[in-house]
N, C-alpha and C positions, 0 to 999 in steps of 0.2 A: 504494500500499499504506500502511495506517495505522500509526502508531507504537504500539508495545507498551509497557506500563508494568507494574511489579511491585507488587502490593499484598497485604496480608494480610487474612484474614477470620477473626474470632474469635468463639467462643461458649463459654460455660462453665456447667456445672451444678455443684452442690456436690461430686458424686462423679466428674465427668468433664468434660474440657474439650478444645477443639480450636483450633489455630491453623494455618491453611492459607495457604501462599504461592502466589499465582497470577499468571500473566502474562496480561494482558487488553488489549484495544484501549483506547487512551486516551479514546475517546468513549463507552465503556460506562458505564451508570448503576450506582448502588449496587445496585439490585435485580438487574440483569443479572449483575454480578460475584458477588453472593451465589449466584445460581442456577448460574453457571458453576463456582463453587468446589467444588460437590458437598456442601457442608455440610448442605443440606436433606435429603439422603439419609442422612446420618449421624445427624441429630437430627430425628426425625419430629415432635417437639413444637413445632418452630419454626413460627410462623404470622406471616408478615410483614404481614398485614392488621391484626394486633393489636399485635405487639411493636414496640418502638421500636428504631431503629438509630442509630449514631453513628460518627464518625471521630475517633479520639484523644479520646474522652470528651465530644465535642461533638455534640449531636443534629443529624442530617441527614435529608433526605427521600429516599425511595427513588429519585427521579428525578434526584438530584444527581450530579455528576461528582466523581471523585477524582483525585489526582495520585500519581505514583510514590512509593512508600514509605509511603503511608497505611495505616492499619489500620482496617478496617471492623469495628465491634463490634455484635453482636446482643444486645440486653438482655432479660433474663428479666423477667417481671412481678414487681412487688414483693409480698412476702407480707404486709407490714404497712406502714402509712404511717410514715415515719421521724419526722415531727413528732409524731404520736400516741404513738409509743414514747418519745420524749424527754420529752413531757409526763407520761406515766405514771411514768417514772423520777424526775422532779423531784418529783412528788406523793409518791412513796414515800419519797424522801429527807427531805422535810419531815415526814412522819408519823413517821419513825424518828429525827428530831432531827439528822440529818446536814446539814440546810439550814435557813436562816432562813425562818420562815413568811411574812415580809413581802417581803424582797428576793429570796429564793431562793438567796442566796449562802451561804457557810459561816457557821455561827453564831459569834459573837464571844464569847470568854470575858471575863467581867467580873472585873477585878482590884480588890482592895480596897487601902486605904492601907497596911495592915499588910504587904503582900507586897512 
């Protein structure tokens, strides 16, 4: 008889999330555990052929193994590229004078000798 381990499977949408605790065979893969958890029936939008998965915020492959206490996380696709969003915010700050146009840092106030 194979040893059993307890792991969690997590998935979240902005309006709804699920964290399931399951007892599985220690030799089961990440994909097998996700399928056994029943989360695919709760969230019909999950597509494991497209979406990335991780354990404790670290990316893993579907055929990887986990250990007891691990949390398997199914990640939603990004709506926008975080680097692109940051670049847009920085450009806007420069245009509004909230950032130095050369360095990108906060603009320095120039003090005169009379101050």
